[in-house]
NUGUVEX-104167 format. One record per residue: x, y, z of N, C-alpha, C, O, CB in turn; residue in one letter; residue number from 0. Coordinates in pm, 1 decimal. Glycine has a CB too. Example, Ala and Ser with C-alpha at 12.3 -4.5 7.8 and 13.67 -1.06 7.14 Angstrom:
% NUGUVEX-104167
(atom (1319.0; -569.0; 780.0); (1230.0; -450.0; 780.0); (1320.0; -330.0; 780.0); (1423.6; -331.9; 846.5); (1130.8; -447.3; 904.6); A; 0)
(atom (1285.0; -225.0; 708.0); (1367.0; -106.0; 714.0); (1290.0; 3.0; 787.0); (1340.9; 113.8; 803.9); (1408.4; -59.8; 572.5); S; 1)
% end
This chain:
% NUGUVEX-104167
(atom (-2033.0; -997.0; 113.5); (-1963.0; -1111.2; 61.6); (-1854.6; -1072.8; -54.4); (-1757.1; -1144.3; -78.0); (-2070.5; -1211.4; 7.0); X; 0)
(atom (-1883.7; -948.9; -125.4); (-1775.2; -921.4; -240.2); (-1659.3; -854.4; -169.6); (-1547.3; -858.5; -220.5); (-1832.5; -819.7; -367.4); X; 1)
(atom (-1680.7; -793.9; -56.4); (-1557.5; -729.0; 39.7); (-1463.0; -834.7; 99.6); (-1342.7; -816.5; 117.9); (-1620.4; -645.0; 173.6); X; 2)
(atom (-1534.1; -952.3; 129.4); (-1452.8; -1058.5; 195.1); (-1373.4; -1140.9; 80.3); (-1263.8; -1192.2; 103.0); (-1552.2; -1159.0; 284.5); X; 3)
(atom (-1432.6; -1148.1; -33.1); (-1357.1; -1204.6; -153.8); (-1246.6; -1110.9; -213.8); (-1136.1; -1154.0; -246.6); (-1459.6; -1236.0; -267.4); X; 4)
(atom (-1285.9; -974.2; -226.5); (-1181.5; -868.9; -278.4); (-1068.9; -868.5; -144.2); (-948.5; -869.1; -169.8); (-1265.4; -693.6; -311.7); X; 5)
(atom (-1106.4; -867.7; -32.3); (-975.0; -867.0; 76.3); (-909.9; -1015.6; 62.6); (-788.8; -1019.4; 84.7); (-1029.5; -838.0; 259.5); X; 6)
(atom (-963.6; -1119.3; 34.4); (-884.9; -1229.2; 51.0); (-795.6; -1226.5; -77.7); (-679.5; -1261.6; -56.4); (-970.8; -1360.8; 71.6); X; 7)
(atom (-824.7; -1193.3; -202.6); (-737.3; -1193.3; -321.3); (-633.2; -1089.4; -297.6); (-518.6; -1114.0; -335.3); (-815.9; -1165.4; -454.4); X; 8)
(atom (-659.4; -978.7; -240.7); (-568.6; -857.9; -221.8); (-456.2; -946.0; -103.4); (-333.8; -945.2; -116.8); (-671.0; -691.5; -149.2); X; 9)
(atom (-511.7; -1000.3; -18.0); (-406.7; -1068.7; 71.5); (-318.4; -1178.3; -2.2); (-195.3; -1177.0; -4.6); (-481.4; -1139.5; 193.9); X; 10)
(atom (-390.5; -1262.3; -55.0); (-329.7; -1366.0; -144.4); (-200.4; -1300.7; -228.4); (-84.1; -1338.1; -213.2); (-449.7; -1422.6; -250.9); X; 11)
(atom (-244.7; -1195.1; -320.6); (-148.4; -1120.6; -379.0); (-19.0; -1068.7; -315.9); (94.1; -1063.8; -364.4); (-208.8; -1027.1; -419.2); X; 12)
(atom (-61.5; -1033.0; -201.7); (41.8; -957.0; -118.3); (130.1; -1075.3; -65.7); (253.1; -1069.3; -63.0); (-28.1; -861.2; 11.0); X; 13)
(atom (71.7; -1161.7; -32.5); (154.3; -1271.7; 19.5); (258.6; -1349.0; -94.9); (375.7; -1378.1; -70.2); (48.1; -1379.0; 81.1); X; 14)
(atom (193.2; -1373.1; -216.1); (269.2; -1416.6; -320.1); (392.0; -1329.0; -346.2); (502.5; -1383.2; -345.2); (186.2; -1425.7; -434.9); X; 15)
(atom (380.0; -1185.1; -371.6); (472.5; -1082.1; -402.3); (567.4; -1076.0; -299.0); (682.1; -1042.2; -328.6); (410.6; -954.2; -421.8); X; 16)
(atom (536.0; -1105.7; -170.9); (616.9; -1080.6; -78.0); (726.2; -1194.9; -63.8); (840.6; -1181.0; -20.5); (539.9; -1057.0; 36.9); X; 17)
(atom (657.1; -1327.2; -116.3); (765.3; -1419.8; -112.9); (844.6; -1417.7; -227.2); (938.0; -1497.7; -233.0); (722.3; -1547.1; -93.3); X; 18)
(atom (824.2; -1339.8; -319.9); (871.9; -1338.9; -463.5); (980.3; -1233.8; -475.0); (1030.1; -1209.9; -585.1); (752.6; -1307.7; -567.4); X; 19)
(atom (1023.6; -1162.1; -351.3); (1121.2; -1064.0; -376.4); (1246.4; -1102.2; -414.8); (1306.9; -1183.2; -344.6); (1136.6; -991.1; -276.6); X; 20)
(atom (1303.8; -1051.1; -530.5); (1443.0; -1093.7; -559.6); (1557.4; -1076.4; -494.6); (1575.0; -965.3; -444.5); (1473.3; -1055.2; -653.7); X; 21)
(atom (1641.4; -1158.8; -482.1); (1752.4; -1159.2; -399.5); (1846.0; -1050.3; -445.6); (1828.5; -993.9; -553.6); (1817.1; -1293.1; -398.2); X; 22)
(atom (1941.9; -1021.6; -367.1); (2036.9; -899.8; -374.6); (2136.5; -941.9; -515.6); (2173.4; -856.3; -596.1); (2138.9; -881.6; -208.6); X; 23)
(atom (2166.5; -1069.9; -525.8); (2231.3; -1099.7; -655.8); (2166.4; -1091.4; -763.9); (2213.2; -1031.0; -860.4); (2278.2; -1211.1; -663.0); X; 24)
(atom (2033.0; -1157.8; -767.0); (1950.3; -1115.3; -887.4); (1929.4; -973.1; -895.8); (1933.9; -935.5; -1012.9); (1816.8; -1178.8; -887.8); X; 25)
(atom (1911.2; -894.2; -825.0); (1880.0; -763.6; -842.6); (2005.3; -691.9; -920.6); (1973.2; -598.0; -993.3); (1846.5; -701.2; -702.0); X; 26)
(atom (2121.2; -720.2; -914.6); (2241.5; -679.4; -973.8); (2235.1; -715.9; -1109.0); (2316.9; -659.6; -1181.8); (2358.0; -733.6; -910.3); X; 27)
(atom (2167.4; -786.5; -1154.4); (2193.7; -849.3; -1300.0); (2063.7; -765.0; -1384.8); (2070.1; -745.9; -1506.2); (2176.3; -1053.8; -1302.3); X; 28)
(atom (1953.8; -721.7; -1305.1); (1835.1; -679.4; -1378.7); (1885.9; -547.0; -1420.1); (1951.7; -471.3; -1348.7); (1693.7; -676.5; -1294.0); X; 29)
(atom (1838.9; -520.3; -1576.5); (1884.1; -408.9; -1618.3); (1804.0; -293.0; -1579.3); (1688.5; -304.6; -1538.6); (1899.7; -417.5; -1745.6); X; 30)
(atom (1866.4; -178.4; -1591.9); (1817.3; -35.3; -1521.1); (1698.0; 12.7; -1623.7); (1691.6; -38.1; -1735.7); (1959.5; 98.6; -1511.1); X; 31)
(atom (1613.7; 102.1; -1585.4); (1516.4; 166.9; -1676.2); (1604.8; 238.1; -1780.9); (1569.2; 228.5; -1898.4); (1415.3; 271.4; -1597.3); X; 32)
(atom (1721.8; 312.1; -1749.7); (1794.1; 367.0; -1838.1); (1851.5; 264.6; -1959.2); (1846.5; 298.2; -2077.5); (1895.7; 432.0; -1761.3); X; 33)
(atom (1897.6; 156.2; -1921.9); (1941.3; 66.5; -2014.6); (1830.8; 0.0; -2109.7); (1853.4; -28.9; -2227.2); (2012.1; -32.4; -1941.2); X; 34)
(atom (1715.5; -19.6; -2048.4); (1614.7; -71.2; -2122.9); (1565.6; 25.9; -2237.4); (1537.6; -9.6; -2351.9); (1507.3; -107.1; -2031.4); X; 35)
(atom (1559.7; 161.0; -2184.6); (1540.4; 248.6; -2278.7); (1630.2; 260.3; -2391.1); (1582.6; 280.4; -2502.9); (1531.8; 354.0; -2224.3); X; 36)
(atom (1744.7; 250.9; -2375.5); (1860.9; 245.3; -2484.6); (1837.8; 132.0; -2565.0); (1838.2; 146.9; -2687.2); (2008.9; 234.3; -2425.6); X; 37)
(atom (1813.6; -2.1; -2505.3); (1779.8; -109.9; -2580.3); (1672.8; -89.6; -2678.1); (1682.3; -122.8; -2796.2); (1748.0; -209.7; -2498.9); X; 38)
(atom (1551.2; -23.2; -2614.8); (1440.5; -12.4; -2735.8); (1462.1; 97.0; -2824.1); (1416.3; 93.3; -2938.3); (1294.4; 6.9; -2685.0); X; 39)
(atom (1527.2; 193.5; -2782.1); (1571.0; 314.5; -2888.2); (1661.4; 248.0; -2990.7); (1643.9; 277.6; -3108.9); (1660.4; 449.0; -2812.3); X; 40)
(atom (1754.8; 162.4; -2958.0); (1851.8; 100.4; -3057.5); (1767.2; -7.4; -3155.4); (1798.5; -30.9; -3272.1); (1979.8; 18.9; -2969.4); X; 41)
(atom (1673.3; -57.6; -3096.5); (1578.4; -159.8; -3164.2); (1506.5; -88.8; -3276.0); (1498.2; -132.2; -3390.9); (1468.9; -222.9; -3060.2); X; 42)
(atom (1455.6; 23.4; -3232.4); (1343.9; 117.7; -3326.5); (1444.1; 179.1; -3409.2); (1420.9; 169.1; -3529.6); (1238.0; 246.8; -3240.2); X; 43)
(atom (1538.0; 233.6; -3380.7); (1661.3; 275.2; -3497.2); (1684.5; 183.6; -3580.9); (1686.2; 218.2; -3699.0); (1801.1; 304.1; -3446.8); X; 44)
(atom (1703.8; 72.9; -3555.5); (1742.0; -39.8; -3649.5); (1633.2; -90.9; -3711.1); (1655.7; -178.5; -3794.6); (1810.1; -149.6; -3586.7); X; 45)
(atom (1530.7; -61.8; -3693.4); (1413.4; -137.9; -3751.2); (1404.5; -142.8; -3900.4); (1356.2; -242.4; -3954.4); (1287.1; -79.5; -3702.8); X; 46)
(atom (1446.9; -44.5; -3968.1); (1460.9; -25.3; -4090.0); (1579.9; -76.1; -4166.2); (1585.0; -71.6; -4289.1); (1449.0; 91.4; -4100.7); X; 47)
(atom (1690.1; -131.7; -4078.9); (1793.8; -169.4; -4147.3); (1925.3; -101.4; -4123.6); (2030.4; -164.7; -4113.0); (1759.6; -160.7; -4268.9); X; 48)
(atom (1916.6; 34.9; -4115.1); (2030.8; 130.9; -4097.9); (1981.3; 239.6; -4017.5); (1866.1; 282.5; -4025.0); (2088.4; 185.2; -4231.8); X; 49)
(atom (2079.0; 287.2; -3933.1); (2054.6; 417.3; -3855.3); (2091.4; 532.5; -3909.0); (2213.7; 543.3; -3918.9); (2113.8; 419.9; -3737.8); X; 50)
(atom (2033.1; 617.3; -3944.9); (2057.1; 736.5; -3994.0); (2087.2; 865.2; -3894.4); (2042.6; 880.2; -3780.7); (1948.5; 757.2; -4072.7); X; 51)
(atom (2160.9; 939.9; -3956.1); (2213.9; 1054.1; -3894.3); (2104.3; 1143.2; -3784.3); (2128.0; 1182.3; -3670.0); (2262.1; 1144.1; -4019.2); X; 52)
(atom (1994.6; 1155.7; -3855.8); (1872.2; 1218.5; -3808.6); (1832.1; 1166.1; -3677.0); (1802.4; 1235.4; -3579.7); (1761.7; 1199.6; -3905.0); X; 53)
(atom (1834.3; 1010.6; -3683.6); (1791.0; 918.6; -3592.9); (1877.0; 964.9; -3461.2); (1831.8; 1000.6; -3352.4); (1814.9; 762.5; -3647.0); X; 54)
(atom (2004.3; 955.0; -3499.2); (2112.8; 972.8; -3384.7); (2112.8; 1102.6; -3345.0); (2148.6; 1114.9; -3227.9); (2257.0; 937.9; -3423.2); X; 55)
(atom (2079.9; 1223.9; -3411.4); (2086.7; 1341.3; -3355.3); (1943.6; 1375.4; -3256.1); (1940.7; 1453.6; -3161.1); (2111.3; 1440.2; -3476.4); X; 56)
(atom (1841.9; 1301.9; -3302.8); (1712.6; 1314.0; -3222.4); (1716.3; 1257.9; -3083.4); (1660.8; 1308.9; -2986.1); (1601.1; 1244.8; -3293.8); X; 57)
(atom (1791.4; 1141.5; -3083.8); (1809.2; 1057.0; -2978.2); (1922.6; 1136.1; -2870.6); (1909.8; 1139.3; -2748.2); (1859.5; 907.7; -3040.3); X; 58)
(atom (2022.2; 1190.7; -2940.0); (2115.5; 1255.2; -2867.8); (2069.2; 1394.1; -2802.9); (2111.3; 1443.0; -2698.0); (2227.6; 1271.6; -2954.9); X; 59)
(atom (1972.7; 1446.1; -2889.9); (1916.3; 1589.5; -2824.0); (1824.4; 1519.9; -2707.3); (1837.6; 1572.7; -2596.9); (1809.7; 1705.4; -2949.3); X; 60)
(atom (1744.5; 1422.8; -2713.9); (1662.0; 1377.1; -2613.5); (1726.9; 1346.7; -2488.9); (1695.9; 1400.6; -2382.6); (1595.6; 1269.7; -2655.7); X; 61)
(atom (1828.7; 1249.0; -2503.9); (1923.9; 1207.5; -2390.9); (1989.4; 1348.5; -2326.3); (1973.3; 1366.0; -2205.5); (2051.0; 1100.3; -2455.8); X; 62)
(atom (2043.1; 1422.1; -2383.2); (2098.6; 1536.6; -2350.6); (2008.3; 1640.0; -2266.6); (2057.3; 1700.3; -2171.1); (2142.6; 1590.2; -2471.2); X; 63)
(atom (1880.7; 1657.3; -2304.1); (1778.2; 1737.0; -2246.9); (1717.0; 1682.0; -2125.2); (1662.6; 1754.6; -2041.9); (1678.2; 1759.7; -2341.6); X; 64)
(atom (1727.2; 1525.6; -2111.5); (1659.5; 1477.3; -2001.4); (1740.8; 1416.3; -1905.3); (1688.1; 1367.1; -1805.5); (1565.0; 1392.6; -2037.8); X; 65)
(atom (1884.5; 1412.0; -1924.6); (1961.1; 1342.1; -1831.3); (2075.1; 1433.0; -1794.5); (2099.8; 1518.5; -1879.7); (2007.5; 1207.6; -1885.2); X; 66)
(atom (2147.9; 1433.6; -1689.6); (2260.0; 1528.8; -1656.7); (2381.2; 1480.5; -1752.6); (2386.4; 1365.9; -1797.3); (2301.9; 1523.0; -1487.3); X; 67)
(atom (2468.8; 1570.3; -1776.9); (2573.6; 1564.6; -1906.0); (2642.1; 1432.8; -1900.1); (2646.9; 1363.9; -2002.0); (2695.5; 1687.6; -1904.3); X; 68)
(atom (2702.1; 1387.3; -1774.5); (2771.5; 1274.7; -1798.7); (2689.0; 1151.7; -1800.4); (2733.2; 1051.8; -1857.1); (2871.8; 1265.0; -1707.5); X; 69)
(atom (2563.7; 1150.5; -1738.5); (2483.6; 1030.7; -1751.3); (2451.2; 1005.7; -1903.8); (2455.2; 893.7; -1954.7); (2351.0; 1044.8; -1665.1); X; 70)
(atom (2418.0; 1124.1; -1973.1); (2377.7; 1137.0; -2127.3); (2499.4; 1089.5; -2195.0); (2475.5; 1008.0; -2284.1); (2336.8; 1295.1; -2180.2); X; 71)
(atom (2605.3; 1114.1; -2179.7); (2721.3; 1050.7; -2228.5); (2749.5; 918.8; -2225.8); (2787.6; 857.5; -2325.6); (2810.5; 1095.9; -2178.7); X; 72)
(atom (2730.1; 859.3; -2095.4); (2730.7; 729.7; -2073.0); (2614.4; 643.3; -2167.7); (2645.8; 539.5; -2225.8); (2711.2; 717.6; -1921.0); X; 73)
(atom (2491.7; 695.3; -2173.3); (2389.7; 614.0; -2248.8); (2415.5; 637.4; -2378.4); (2377.9; 548.3; -2454.5); (2246.3; 643.6; -2219.9); X; 74)
(atom (2479.0; 749.0; -2435.8); (2509.4; 754.3; -2569.0); (2609.6; 654.4; -2612.8); (2598.4; 603.9; -2724.5); (2551.3; 881.3; -2600.2); X; 75)
(atom (2720.5; 617.5; -2522.3); (2799.5; 529.7; -2559.4); (2740.9; 385.9; -2539.1); (2786.4; 294.4; -2607.9); (2917.7; 554.3; -2495.2); X; 76)
(atom (2654.0; 364.9; -2458.8); (2588.0; 243.0; -2477.2); (2486.2; 199.1; -2585.0); (2455.9; 85.0; -2619.8); (2533.5; 228.0; -2374.0); X; 77)
(atom (2436.1; 331.8; -2634.1); (2358.6; 337.3; -2743.2); (2442.9; 291.2; -2874.5); (2406.8; 207.1; -2956.8); (2302.4; 478.1; -2752.3); X; 78)
(atom (2552.8; 359.5; -2874.7); (2677.7; 321.0; -2991.7); (2697.2; 187.7; -2982.1); (2695.4; 131.8; -3091.7); (2831.1; 391.6; -2970.7); X; 79)
(atom (2718.4; 104.3; -2871.5); (2750.1; -18.6; -2853.3); (2625.9; -118.9; -2905.3); (2643.8; -223.5; -2967.8); (2787.3; -30.6; -2707.3); X; 80)
(atom (2520.3; -74.0; -2872.9); (2393.4; -143.6; -2904.8); (2367.1; -139.4; -3080.0); (2315.2; -228.7; -3147.0); (2263.8; -60.7; -2814.4); X; 81)
(atom (2415.0; -20.2; -3123.7); (2370.5; -24.3; -3262.2); (2480.2; -73.5; -3340.1); (2454.9; -99.3; -3457.8); (2323.8; 108.6; -3314.1); X; 82)
(atom (2599.2; -92.0; -3297.6); (2727.1; -156.8; -3352.3); (2723.3; -306.2; -3363.3); (2800.5; -363.4; -3440.3); (2845.3; -122.2; -3264.5); X; 83)
(atom (2628.3; -378.6; -3282.6); (2614.4; -521.9; -3258.4); (2554.1; -580.0; -3392.0); (2530.9; -700.4; -3402.0); (2519.3; -552.5; -3126.9); X; 84)
% end
């Protein structure tokens, strides 16, 4: 009995999410994981009301060590834009 119930729930969830696939137009407007990371970093850095040089250096060091150089530069520009708003 439990197996039938569990299988029915899995099937219903699968059908629900299969019908809810975002269209290509909507996917283009979704933020990427990288953009979301930068937004969170900017929010945390600004939590005390000011962005310090130490915070910027730590984030810069992280981005350069984790991403390729060109991608890290682009993300740093995005971070700069987010913290200037």
